[in-house]
N, C-alpha and C positions, 0 to 999 in steps of 0.2 A: 246951577241948581243949589238951593240952600242946603247946607249940611244937615240942619234939623229935619228937613223934609226927607232926605236920603236916609237919615238915621231912623226915622219913624218907620219907613217901609221895611228896612232891614230888621227892626224890632218885631214888626208884625210877622215876618217870615220866621224868625226864631221862636217867637211865642207859638206860632201855629205848629212848628215841628215838635216843640216841647209838649204842647197839648196832646198831639197824636200819640207820642211816646207814653205820657202819663196815663192817657186813657187806656191804652192797651195793657199797661202794667197793672192798673187798678181793676179793669173790667175783664181782661182776659181775651178780648177781641179787638182787632184793629177797628178804629173809628169808621172808616169807610164801609166795612162789612157790617158793623153794628147798625149804621144808618140804613142800609139796604134791608137788613132783617126787621128792624123796627117799623120801617115804612111799609113793608109787606104785611106785618102783623096788624097794622091799622087798616090798610087799604084792601087786603085780600089779594087775590090773584090779579096780576097785571101783566101787560105785555112788557118785554124787556125795553122797548122803545119808550113806552109811557114812564117806566120806572126811571130811566135815564133823564127824561124831561123833568119829572117831579123832583128828583134829587139834584138836578142841574149837574149831572156827571157826564163826562165825555163817554160816548157809547163804547169805545174801545176799552177804556178803563173799567167800565161796568162789566163788560164781557169777561175781562181777566178775573174780576172779583167773582163773578158768577161761576166760573170754572172751578175756583177753589171752594166756594160755598156748595156747589153740587157735588164735588169730590168728597167733601166732609159730611155729606148727607143732610145739609141744612136747607137746601132748596131743590125743587124739582123743576125741570124745564122741558117743555113739550112744544112742538110746532102747533100753531093755531089751526084748528080744523077748517076754518073758513078762509084763512089767508096764510099759506105756507111761508110767506116772507117774515111773519111775526113769530116770535118765540114767547110763549106765556110762561110766567114764573110764579111759583107758589111755595109757601113755606112747608116744611116737613114737621111732623110732630117733634122731632129732635130739636129743630129751631125754636119752636114754641117753648119747649122746656128750657132751653138754653137762655132765652130771653127772660122768662119768668124767674129762673134761678139767679140770673146776674143783674137783675133790676136794682137790688139794694146796692150793689157795688157801683152801678152807674150813678145812682142818686148820691152815694158817698163821694164819688169822684167830683160831681158838680159842687157839692158842699165844701169839700177841700179846696177846689180850684177857686172858688169865690169867696173864701173865708177872709174876713177882715175888710172886705169892700163894703163901704156904706151904700145904701140904695141910691143916693144921688150920683155917686161915682159909676155905679153899675149903668144907670140911665145915660149918663154922659158917654160912657164908653160905647153903649149900644148905638147912640145917635152917630158918633164918629164912624163906627164900623159900617153902619147902614149907609152913610154918605160915601164912604170909600168904595163899598160894593157897587153903588149906583155909578160911581165914576168909572170903575173898572169895567162894568158891563157895557157902558157907553162906548168904551174904546174898542170893543169887539163886535159891535153891530155892523 
């Protein structure tokens, strides 16, 4: 294997970990939890299964996040009345307040993260990352 290919994948991993840490430091919420809350704020009540599919999250990882969010009073989980195998998830008013109050920090995080990158580099990076995602997804089919 070419050293530059290996180095690129290692850099993607380090960059991802740094992004997660910076997001939490700037916004005050871990990125996986923020994604869950944000998605529910847009979509409304969803089954936990649908939420995992929408966010392309491992169902077990989502359940672990849900337990923390429920403990913190940010989501409410109830068994589906028509199908007890499904758990329905909805945001609480506290979650809506948290999202509204931290949106400026989220936007600031994005601005700081992408500061100094010209539009053509952003587009090139987006294309490369999109192709890598397709390659990775093809490996797990």
